[in-house]
C-alpha positions as CSV (number, residue, x, y, z in Angstrom):
1,X,0.0,0.0,0.0
2,X,1.2,3.5,-0.8
3,X,1.5,6.3,1.8
4,X,-1.0,8.6,3.4
5,X,-1.9,12.1,2.0
6,X,-2.0,14.5,4.8
7,X,-4.6,17.3,4.5
8,X,-1.8,19.7,3.7
9,X,-1.1,21.6,0.5
10,X,2.7,22.4,0.5
11,X,4.3,25.5,-0.9
12,X,6.1,24.8,-4.2
13,X,8.4,27.9,-3.8
14,X,11.4,27.4,-1.4
15,X,13.3,30.6,-2.1
16,X,11.5,33.6,-0.6
17,X,11.8,36.1,2.2
18,X,9.3,38.0,4.5
19,X,9.6,41.6,5.3
20,X,8.2,43.1,8.5
21,X,8.8,46.2,10.7
22,X,9.7,46.3,14.4
23,X,8.8,48.9,16.9
24,X,10.0,49.4,20.5
25,X,7.8,47.5,22.9
26,X,5.7,49.8,25.0
27,X,2.7,47.8,26.4
28,X,0.4,50.8,26.5
29,X,1.3,51.8,23.0
30,X,0.4,49.2,20.4
31,X,1.1,50.3,16.8
32,X,-1.6,49.7,14.1
33,X,-1.6,49.9,10.4
34,X,-4.5,49.4,7.8
35,X,-6.5,46.5,9.1
36,X,-3.5,45.3,11.1
37,X,-2.6,45.4,14.8
38,X,0.9,44.8,15.9
39,X,2.0,41.6,17.3
40,X,4.3,41.2,20.2
41,X,7.4,39.2,19.3
42,X,10.7,38.2,20.9
43,X,13.4,39.1,18.4
44,X,17.1,39.0,18.3
45,X,18.7,42.3,17.4
46,X,22.5,43.0,17.4
47,X,23.0,39.7,19.3
48,X,20.4,40.4,22.0
49,X,16.9,39.2,22.4
50,X,14.1,41.5,23.4
51,X,10.4,42.2,23.0
52,X,9.2,44.3,20.0
53,X,6.0,45.2,18.4
54,X,5.9,44.0,14.8
55,X,3.8,44.9,11.7
56,X,3.9,43.6,8.1
57,X,3.1,47.2,6.9
58,X,5.4,50.1,7.3
59,X,4.3,53.0,9.5
60,X,6.1,55.8,11.1
61,X,9.0,54.8,13.4
62,X,9.3,51.2,12.1
63,X,12.6,49.5,11.4
64,X,12.6,47.1,8.4
65,X,13.5,43.4,9.0
66,X,14.0,40.8,6.2
67,X,13.5,37.2,7.4
68,X,14.4,33.9,5.7
69,X,11.6,31.3,6.1
70,X,13.2,29.4,9.0
71,X,14.7,32.5,10.8
72,X,11.5,32.5,12.8
73,X,8.9,30.1,11.5
74,X,6.1,31.9,13.5
75,X,6.7,35.0,11.4
76,X,6.5,33.0,8.2
77,X,3.2,31.4,9.2
78,X,1.8,34.8,10.1
79,X,3.0,36.1,6.8
80,X,1.3,33.3,4.9
81,X,-1.9,34.0,6.8
82,X,-1.8,37.7,6.1
83,X,-1.1,36.9,2.4
84,X,-4.0,34.5,2.2
85,X,-6.5,36.9,3.8
86,X,-5.3,39.7,1.3
87,X,-5.7,37.2,-1.7
88,X,-9.2,36.3,-0.5
89,X,-10.2,40.0,-0.1
90,X,-8.8,40.8,-3.6
91,X,-10.1,37.8,-5.5
92,X,-13.3,36.5,-4.0
93,X,-16.7,38.0,-3.2
94,X,-17.1,39.0,0.4
95,X,-19.9,36.5,0.9
96,X,-17.7,33.6,-0.4
97,X,-15.2,33.5,2.5
98,X,-14.9,34.5,6.2
99,X,-12.0,35.0,8.6
100,X,-12.3,32.9,11.8
101,X,-10.8,34.7,14.8
102,X,-9.4,32.7,17.7
103,X,-6.3,31.0,19.0
104,X,-5.4,29.9,15.4
105,X,-6.8,32.5,13.0
106,X,-7.8,30.8,9.8
107,X,-9.9,31.3,6.6
108,X,-13.0,29.4,5.5
109,X,-13.9,29.3,1.8
110,X,-17.7,28.7,1.3
111,X,-17.8,25.9,-1.3
112,X,-21.5,25.1,-1.2
113,X,-24.5,26.9,0.1
114,X,-27.7,25.0,1.3
115,X,-30.8,26.0,3.0
116,X,-29.5,24.0,6.0
117,X,-26.2,25.8,6.2
118,X,-22.8,26.1,4.4
119,X,-20.2,23.5,3.4
120,X,-16.7,25.1,3.7
121,X,-13.1,24.3,3.3
122,X,-10.8,25.8,6.0
123,X,-7.3,27.0,5.2
124,X,-4.7,27.4,7.9
125,X,-0.9,28.1,7.5
126,X,1.2,25.4,8.9
127,X,4.9,24.1,9.0
128,X,5.1,20.3,8.5
129,X,8.2,19.8,10.7
130,X,8.8,16.2,9.5
131,X,9.2,17.4,5.9
132,X,10.5,20.9,6.7
133,X,7.7,22.3,4.4
134,X,5.4,25.3,4.8
135,X,1.9,25.2,3.4
136,X,-1.8,25.2,4.3
137,X,-3.8,22.6,6.2
138,X,-7.1,22.2,4.5
139,X,-10.2,20.6,5.9
140,X,-13.9,20.1,5.1
141,X,-16.5,21.4,7.5
142,X,-20.3,22.0,7.5
143,X,-21.8,24.9,9.5
144,X,-25.6,24.5,9.9
145,X,-28.1,27.1,10.6
146,X,-29.5,27.0,14.1
147,X,-32.9,25.5,13.2
148,X,-31.2,22.6,11.3
149,X,-28.6,21.8,13.9
150,X,-28.8,18.0,14.9
151,X,-31.2,17.3,12.1
152,X,-30.8,14.3,9.7
153,X,-30.0,16.6,6.8
154,X,-27.4,18.4,8.9
155,X,-25.7,15.0,9.5
156,X,-25.8,14.2,5.8
157,X,-24.3,17.5,4.8
158,X,-21.6,17.1,7.4
159,X,-20.9,13.6,5.9
160,X,-21.7,11.7,9.1
161,X,-24.8,10.0,7.4
162,X,-25.1,8.8,3.9
163,X,-28.1,9.5,1.6
164,X,-30.1,6.7,3.2
165,X,-29.5,8.0,6.7
166,X,-27.0,5.4,7.8
167,X,-23.5,6.0,9.3
168,X,-21.4,7.1,6.2
169,X,-18.9,4.4,5.4
170,X,-17.7,6.6,2.5
171,X,-16.8,9.4,5.0
172,X,-13.1,9.5,3.9
173,X,-13.7,9.4,0.2
174,X,-16.4,12.1,0.4
175,X,-14.1,14.3,2.4
176,X,-11.3,13.8,-0.1
177,X,-13.8,14.7,-2.9
178,X,-14.7,18.0,-1.3
179,X,-11.0,19.0,-1.2
180,X,-10.6,18.0,-4.8
181,X,-13.5,20.1,-5.7
182,X,-12.1,23.0,-3.8
183,X,-8.8,22.8,-5.8
184,X,-10.7,22.6,-9.1
185,X,-12.9,25.6,-8.3
186,X,-10.8,27.9,-6.1
187,X,-7.2,27.0,-6.1
188,X,-6.2,29.1,-9.2
189,X,-8.2,32.0,-7.9
190,X,-6.6,32.3,-4.5
191,X,-3.0,31.2,-5.3
192,X,-0.2,32.1,-5.8
193,X,0.2,34.5,-2.8
194,X,2.2,37.6,-2.5
195,X,4.0,37.8,0.8
196,X,4.8,40.9,2.8
197,X,7.9,42.3,1.0
198,X,6.6,41.3,-2.4
199,X,7.8,37.7,-2.9
200,X,5.3,35.4,-4.7
201,X,4.9,31.8,-3.5
202,X,3.0,29.0,-5.2
203,X,0.9,26.4,-3.5
204,X,0.8,22.7,-4.7
205,X,-2.5,21.4,-6.1
206,X,-1.9,18.0,-4.4
207,X,-1.9,17.0,-0.8
208,X,1.6,16.0,0.5
209,X,2.1,12.2,0.6
210,X,3.7,11.0,3.9
211,X,5.3,7.6,4.4
212,X,3.1,5.6,6.7
213,X,4.4,3.3,9.4
214,X,2.5,0.3,10.6
215,X,2.1,-0.9,14.2
216,X,1.1,-4.3,15.2
217,X,-2.5,-5.6,15.2
218,X,-3.9,-6.1,18.6
219,X,-4.0,-9.5,20.4
220,X,-6.7,-10.2,23.0
221,X,-6.2,-12.4,26.1
222,X,-9.5,-14.1,27.1
223,X,-10.4,-17.1,29.3
224,X,-7.7,-19.5,30.3
225,X,-5.1,-17.0,29.1
226,X,-5.7,-17.9,25.5
227,X,-5.1,-15.2,22.8
228,X,-7.5,-14.2,20.0
229,X,-7.5,-11.6,17.2
230,X,-11.2,-10.8,18.0
231,X,-12.5,-9.9,21.4
232,X,-16.0,-11.2,20.6
233,X,-14.8,-14.5,19.1
234,X,-12.3,-15.0,21.8
235,X,-14.8,-14.6,24.7
236,X,-17.4,-16.7,22.9
237,X,-15.1,-19.6,22.5
238,X,-13.0,-19.4,25.6
239,X,-15.1,-17.3,28.1
240,X,-14.0,-14.1,29.9
241,X,-10.6,-13.6,31.5
242,X,-12.1,-13.1,34.9
243,X,-15.6,-14.3,36.2
244,X,-17.9,-12.2,38.4
245,X,-18.7,-13.4,41.9
246,X,-21.4,-16.1,42.4
247,X,-23.7,-13.8,44.3
248,X,-24.1,-11.3,41.4
249,X,-27.7,-10.4,40.7
250,X,-29.6,-8.5,38.0
251,X,-32.5,-6.3,38.7
252,X,-34.7,-5.0,35.9
253,X,-36.5,-1.6,36.5
254,X,-39.3,-0.4,34.2
255,X,-42.6,1.4,34.1
256,X,-45.7,-0.7,34.1
257,X,-46.3,-0.1,30.4
258,X,-42.8,-1.2,29.6
259,X,-42.9,-4.4,31.3
260,X,-43.3,-6.5,28.1
261,X,-40.2,-4.8,26.8
262,X,-38.2,-5.7,29.9
263,X,-39.2,-9.4,29.0
264,X,-37.9,-8.8,25.4
265,X,-34.6,-7.5,26.7
266,X,-34.3,-10.4,29.3
267,X,-34.8,-12.9,26.6
268,X,-32.3,-11.2,24.3
269,X,-29.7,-11.2,27.1
270,X,-30.4,-14.8,28.0
271,X,-29.6,-15.7,24.3
272,X,-33.1,-16.8,23.3
273,X,-33.8,-14.1,20.6
274,X,-30.8,-13.6,18.2
275,X,-28.1,-15.7,16.9
276,X,-25.7,-12.8,17.1
277,X,-25.6,-13.1,20.9
278,X,-25.5,-16.6,22.5
279,X,-26.5,-15.3,26.0
280,X,-24.9,-14.0,29.2
281,X,-24.3,-17.5,30.6
282,X,-22.7,-18.8,27.4
283,X,-20.7,-15.7,26.8
284,X,-19.8,-14.6,30.4
285,X,-20.8,-17.4,32.6
286,X,-23.4,-15.3,34.2
287,X,-26.7,-17.3,34.2
288,X,-29.9,-15.2,34.2
289,X,-31.7,-17.8,36.3
290,X,-34.8,-17.1,38.5
291,X,-32.6,-16.9,41.5
292,X,-30.3,-14.2,40.0
293,X,-33.0,-11.9,38.3
294,X,-35.7,-9.7,39.8
295,X,-37.9,-6.9,38.6
296,X,-39.1,-3.6,40.1
297,X,-41.8,-1.3,38.7
298,X,-41.5,2.5,38.7
299,X,-44.5,4.6,38.8
300,X,-42.7,7.5,37.1
301,X,-39.2,8.9,36.4
302,X,-39.7,11.7,38.9
303,X,-36.8,12.6,41.2
304,X,-38.5,11.3,44.4
305,X,-39.4,8.0,42.7
306,X,-35.9,7.5,41.5
307,X,-34.4,8.0,44.9
308,X,-37.0,5.7,46.5
309,X,-36.4,2.9,44.1
310,X,-32.6,3.3,44.4
311,X,-33.0,2.8,48.2
312,X,-35.2,-0.1,47.7
313,X,-32.7,-1.9,45.3
314,X,-29.8,-1.2,47.7
315,X,-31.8,-2.7,50.6
316,X,-32.8,-5.7,48.6
317,X,-29.2,-6.3,47.7
318,X,-28.3,-7.0,51.4
319,X,-24.7,-6.3,50.8
320,X,-24.4,-8.5,47.7
321,X,-23.6,-7.2,44.1
322,X,-26.6,-6.2,42.1
323,X,-26.6,-4.5,38.7
324,X,-29.9,-2.6,37.9
325,X,-30.9,-2.6,34.3
326,X,-33.3,0.4,33.8
327,X,-35.6,0.7,30.8
328,X,-36.2,4.4,30.1
329,X,-38.1,6.5,27.5
330,X,-35.0,8.6,27.1
331,X,-31.3,8.1,26.4
332,X,-28.0,9.8,27.2
333,X,-27.9,10.9,23.5
334,X,-31.2,12.8,23.5
335,X,-31.4,16.6,23.6
336,X,-30.6,18.1,27.0
337,X,-34.2,19.0,27.6
338,X,-35.3,15.4,27.0
339,X,-32.8,13.4,28.9
340,X,-32.7,15.2,32.2
341,X,-33.8,12.2,34.2
342,X,-31.0,10.0,32.7
343,X,-28.5,11.9,34.7
344,X,-30.7,11.9,37.9
345,X,-30.9,8.1,37.5
346,X,-27.1,7.7,37.1
347,X,-26.4,9.9,40.1
348,X,-29.0,8.4,42.5
349,X,-27.7,4.9,42.0
350,X,-24.0,5.8,41.8
351,X,-24.4,7.7,45.1
352,X,-25.5,4.3,46.7
353,X,-22.6,2.5,45.1
354,X,-24.7,0.9,42.4
355,X,-23.5,1.1,38.7
356,X,-26.5,0.9,36.6
357,X,-27.2,0.0,32.9
358,X,-29.7,2.3,31.2
359,X,-31.4,1.0,28.0
360,X,-33.7,3.2,26.0
361,X,-37.1,1.6,25.2
362,X,-36.6,2.8,21.7
363,X,-33.7,0.4,21.4
364,X,-35.6,-2.6,22.7
365,X,-38.7,-1.9,20.7
366,X,-36.7,-1.9,17.4
367,X,-35.8,-5.5,16.8
368,X,-32.9,-4.5,14.5
369,X,-31.4,-2.1,17.0
370,X,-31.8,-4.6,19.8
371,X,-30.2,-7.3,17.7
372,X,-26.9,-5.4,17.2
373,X,-27.1,-3.8,20.9
374,X,-27.5,-6.9,23.0
375,X,-23.9,-8.0,23.1
376,X,-22.7,-4.6,24.1
377,X,-25.3,-4.3,26.8
378,X,-24.4,-7.7,28.2
379,X,-20.7,-6.7,28.1
380,X,-21.3,-3.5,30.0
381,X,-23.4,-5.3,32.6
382,X,-20.7,-7.9,33.0
383,X,-17.9,-5.4,33.4
384,X,-19.9,-3.2,35.9
385,X,-20.5,-6.4,37.9
386,X,-16.7,-6.6,38.3
387,X,-15.9,-9.1,35.7
388,X,-12.8,-8.8,33.3
389,X,-14.0,-9.7,29.7
390,X,-10.5,-9.6,28.2
391,X,-7.2,-7.8,28.2
392,X,-4.7,-7.0,25.5
393,X,-1.2,-8.3,25.0
394,X,1.0,-5.3,26.1
395,X,4.1,-4.0,24.4
396,X,5.6,-2.6,27.7
397,X,5.4,-5.0,30.6
398,X,5.0,-3.9,34.3
399,X,3.6,-0.5,33.1
400,X,0.9,1.6,34.9
401,X,-1.2,3.8,32.6
402,X,-2.4,6.9,34.4
403,X,-5.2,8.6,32.4
404,X,-5.9,12.0,33.6
405,X,-9.1,14.0,33.1
406,X,-10.5,17.1,34.6
407,X,-13.9,18.5,35.1
408,X,-13.5,22.0,36.4
409,X,-16.6,24.2,37.1
410,X,-16.6,27.4,35.1
411,X,-18.6,30.4,36.0
412,X,-18.5,33.1,33.4
413,X,-14.9,33.8,32.7
414,X,-13.3,32.0,35.7
415,X,-13.1,28.6,37.3
416,X,-14.6,28.4,40.8
417,X,-14.0,24.7,41.3
418,X,-10.9,22.8,40.3
419,X,-11.5,19.0,39.9
420,X,-9.2,16.4,38.4
421,X,-9.1,12.6,38.6
422,X,-7.1,9.6,37.3
423,X,-8.2,6.4,35.5
424,X,-5.7,3.7,36.3
425,X,-5.2,0.6,34.1
426,X,-2.1,-1.5,33.4
427,X,-0.7,-1.8,29.9
428,X,-2.9,-4.8,29.2
429,X,-5.9,-2.6,29.6
430,X,-7.2,-4.2,32.9
431,X,-9.1,-1.5,34.9
432,X,-7.6,-0.7,38.2
433,X,-9.6,2.2,39.8
434,X,-10.7,5.8,39.4
435,X,-9.2,8.1,42.0
436,X,-9.5,11.8,42.7
437,X,-6.3,14.0,42.1
438,X,-7.6,17.3,43.3
439,X,-10.8,19.0,44.3
440,X,-10.6,22.5,45.6
441,X,-12.1,26.0,44.9
442,X,-8.7,27.6,45.1
443,X,-6.2,27.0,42.3
444,X,-3.1,27.1,44.4
445,X,-4.5,24.6,46.9
446,X,-5.8,22.4,44.1
447,X,-2.4,22.3,42.4
448,X,-0.7,21.3,45.6
449,X,-3.3,18.5,46.1
450,X,-2.9,17.5,42.4
451,X,0.9,17.2,42.6
452,X,0.7,15.3,46.0
453,X,-1.9,12.8,45.0
454,X,-0.2,12.0,41.6
455,X,3.1,11.6,43.4
456,X,1.3,9.2,45.8
457,X,0.0,7.1,43.0
458,X,3.6,6.5,41.7
459,X,4.7,5.7,45.2
460,X,1.8,3.3,45.9
461,X,2.3,1.3,42.7
462,X,6.1,1.5,42.6
463,X,6.5,-2.2,43.8
464,X,3.9,-3.5,41.4
465,X,5.1,-1.5,38.3
466,X,8.5,-0.2,37.1
467,X,7.1,1.9,34.1
468,X,4.6,4.8,34.5
469,X,3.0,6.4,31.4
470,X,0.6,9.4,31.8
471,X,-2.1,9.8,29.2
472,X,-3.9,13.2,29.1
473,X,-6.8,14.6,27.0
474,X,-6.1,17.6,24.8
475,X,-8.0,19.8,27.2
476,X,-5.5,19.4,29.9
477,X,-4.3,22.9,31.2
478,X,-0.7,24.0,31.2
479,X,-0.4,24.1,35.1
480,X,-1.5,20.4,35.3
481,X,0.8,19.4,32.5
482,X,3.7,21.1,34.3
483,X,2.9,19.3,37.5
484,X,2.8,16.0,35.6
485,X,6.2,16.7,34.1
486,X,7.6,17.7,37.6
487,X,6.4,14.4,39.0
488,X,7.8,12.4,36.1
489,X,11.1,14.2,36.3
490,X,11.4,13.6,40.1
491,X,10.8,9.8,39.6
492,X,12.9,9.7,36.5
493,X,16.0,11.0,38.6
494,X,15.7,8.1,41.1
495,X,17.6,4.9,40.7
496,X,15.2,3.0,38.6
497,X,15.4,0.9,35.4
498,X,11.9,1.9,34.3
499,X,10.5,4.7,32.1
500,X,8.4,7.7,32.8
501,X,6.6,9.1,29.9
502,X,3.7,11.5,29.2
503,X,1.5,11.6,26.0
504,X,-1.4,13.9,25.1
505,X,-4.3,12.7,22.9
506,X,-6.5,14.9,20.7
507,X,-9.3,13.1,18.7
508,X,-10.8,16.5,17.7
509,X,-7.7,17.9,15.9
510,X,-7.1,19.8,12.7
511,X,-5.4,16.9,10.9
512,X,-6.7,14.2,8.5
513,X,-5.2,11.8,6.1
514,X,-6.2,9.7,3.2
515,X,-5.0,6.3,2.0
516,X,-3.4,7.2,-1.4
517,X,-3.7,3.7,-3.0
518,X,-7.2,2.8,-1.9
519,X,-10.6,3.9,-3.3
520,X,-12.2,4.2,0.1
521,X,-9.3,6.6,1.1
522,X,-9.3,4.9,4.6
523,X,-5.8,4.0,5.9
524,X,-5.3,0.6,7.7
525,X,-5.9,0.3,11.4
526,X,-2.7,1.0,13.4
527,X,-1.2,3.2,10.7
528,X,0.7,6.3,11.7
529,X,2.5,9.2,10.2
530,X,5.1,11.5,11.8
531,X,4.3,15.2,11.9
532,X,7.3,16.2,13.9
533,X,9.9,14.7,16.3
534,X,7.4,14.2,19.0
535,X,4.0,14.4,17.1
536,X,2.1,11.7,15.3
537,X,-1.2,11.1,13.5
538,X,-2.5,7.7,14.4
539,X,-5.4,5.6,13.1
540,X,-6.9,3.7,16.0
541,X,-9.5,2.5,13.5
542,X,-9.3,1.8,9.9
543,X,-9.2,-0.9,7.2
544,X,-8.7,-4.4,8.4
545,X,-5.9,-6.5,6.7
546,X,-7.4,-9.0,4.4
547,X,-10.6,-7.1,4.2
548,X,-10.4,-4.5,1.5
549,X,-14.0,-3.1,2.0
550,X,-15.0,-0.7,4.7
551,X,-17.5,-2.4,7.0
552,X,-18.5,0.6,9.1
553,X,-17.9,4.4,9.5
554,X,-14.3,4.8,10.5
555,X,-13.3,7.5,13.1
556,X,-11.0,10.3,12.4
557,X,-7.2,9.9,13.2
558,X,-6.0,10.9,16.6
559,X,-3.2,13.5,17.2
560,X,-0.7,12.1,19.7
561,X,2.0,14.2,21.2
562,X,4.9,13.1,23.5
563,X,5.1,15.8,26.1
564,X,7.7,14.2,28.4
565,X,10.5,13.5,27.9
566,X,11.2,15.6,24.8
567,X,14.7,14.5,24.0
568,X,15.7,11.2,25.5
569,X,13.1,8.9,24.0
570,X,14.4,6.9,21.0
571,X,12.1,6.2,18.0
572,X,11.9,2.6,19.0
573,X,10.6,3.5,22.4
574,X,8.2,6.0,20.9
575,X,6.9,3.3,18.7
576,X,6.6,1.0,21.8
577,X,4.3,3.6,23.7
578,X,2.3,4.2,20.6
579,X,1.8,0.5,20.3
580,X,0.6,0.4,23.9
581,X,-1.9,3.2,23.1
582,X,-3.2,1.3,20.1
583,X,-3.5,-1.8,22.2
584,X,-5.4,0.0,25.0
585,X,-8.0,1.2,22.4
586,X,-8.9,-2.5,22.1
587,X,-9.5,-2.8,25.9
588,X,-12.6,-0.7,25.7
589,X,-15.3,-2.8,27.5
590,X,-18.1,-0.4,26.3
591,X,-18.5,-2.5,23.1
592,X,-16.9,-5.3,21.3
593,X,-15.9,-2.9,18.4
594,X,-15.2,0.3,20.4
595,X,-11.7,1.2,19.8
596,X,-11.3,4.8,18.7
597,X,-9.1,5.9,21.7
598,X,-7.1,4.3,24.3
599,X,-9.2,3.6,27.4
600,X,-7.0,5.6,29.6
601,X,-8.2,8.7,27.7
602,X,-11.7,7.6,26.5
603,X,-12.8,6.6,30.0
604,X,-11.6,9.9,31.4
605,X,-13.7,11.7,28.7
606,X,-16.7,9.7,29.8
607,X,-16.2,10.5,33.4
608,X,-15.8,14.2,32.7
609,X,-19.1,14.2,30.9
610,X,-21.0,12.6,33.8
611,X,-19.4,14.9,36.4
612,X,-20.3,18.0,34.4
613,X,-23.9,16.9,33.9
614,X,-24.3,16.2,37.6
615,X,-22.7,19.6,38.4
616,X,-25.0,21.3,35.9
617,X,-28.1,20.0,37.7
618,X,-26.8,21.0,41.1
619,X,-26.3,17.4,42.3
620,X,-23.9,16.8,45.1
621,X,-20.4,15.3,44.3
622,X,-20.2,11.6,43.9
623,X,-17.4,9.4,45.1
624,X,-15.5,8.4,41.9
625,X,-13.0,6.3,43.8
626,X,-14.3,3.0,42.7
627,X,-13.0,-0.4,41.5
628,X,-15.7,-1.0,38.8
629,X,-16.2,0.9,35.6
630,X,-19.5,2.5,36.5
631,X,-19.2,5.0,33.6
632,X,-19.5,2.5,30.7
């Protein structure tokens, strides 16, 4: 298979300069030119570095500077942005483009207008470090009008659904086609660009093709320690890795009118209905016998009734393990005004130490939906009951994965409650626990607590593990990231043969890629391309080897960045840690085919969503320190 085309149009002109003008830095006196405000930069002048205001247009008092492209690549990127904006203003109608302000200012070209909104291609200047090339990241987006947001037509125009309303398996090919149409219609209108200072630069009409690397496929360990290339087949044939306790019970909760549906769900979970799921006893050795299963009727989903029933289930459990399965007329995915009681349900039972499984009546009443959902429902119930369905074969042994998430409470423009937690697994994906890292209204107190508790995790697990890898979401703040690096550095300096590493994952990033040699444009699962020394684009999902067709909608690639250490880690060790991340994506017990992120990060995202929804409704804090994955 050939390489992967990154969503990046490189410059085809290498020999150019950028001219700008510097001014003495006085904070209260910021120079301006026509449509341009000065930018604060740290420049070297006469061998000394100092702050200056800079503009690309000459005004009174400015000193001219001529820069080569790599003298200061931030200046080159800003110059490309300014040249792009000027070209759009000169060559396009004002309604055909717009400038998007923000942390990364960029331009959107409107490629198609619909009653439901606009399809656009965004252009953002970028330096592709791995190739030493400047150019423009280009990506397709759809911006709906407010009244069409979340509609079926919105999802079709955004390429999430196909023309039949099904998940769009041609998502990659369709996205590629939109970029090709942009090139055909707009490229020669916008490019070449004239940079500040007068140099003209051309932009390629083709996306840059990068060499793709391949990581190993995942291997799953199931019952009796046997390995399998499929979670589902492995558990079905060999049973789960670890059984639940013999006293585990299931309690169905439903409204009186939904009682027949509860029987349908019970029979599906017992394996009586569909050939796609052989039953809880056959798959997980959890028989749904008369002694293990009970039912409770709810009069309504009012708050008082929810709390009353939660107390009743807890009392009936008599200290044993019980997993309530609740049939509801709403689901977590409904609009906020329709699923309020979903969060009240979760909170009420979690407050009593009872992880529940919520199943929407819509799912059960639709035989097709129930057919393909039953196995995942059963899997989640089994994991919440304390069972271990499977683990993955790790690349790095004796390694603790510390996934860190945060759920700070924001009020207007400031944070009034700082809250962070960790999801602990080993490198085989076996869930250890969730533990609080910090929970304070004051940032300084919170950061001290965060540092101390993270340090304590390393200390508590130092005999069991020699390697520690921290996984963070892209939303992690700089203070927490610095604290993580300080803890890792502290342990790295101690006599130890292990590794201390930190990686940051972003599944909502500005990068995309297309398989050059395949009509679907979907890269193979476990493919990666290098963006810089410490940055990669990784496909946690993709084409399967030996199966040239796309069986389902494939998720976007994930941007992975090594944030610690930045120098000492060899390429082989980087690959090893990326392999462990790929493996951990297969340890997701939320579904047999859920593998778009490592569980260390994915579980942290799930927990953040729950905690924020609880907070939004004024519900008291819950104890997240638990040994079962209640958030599945």
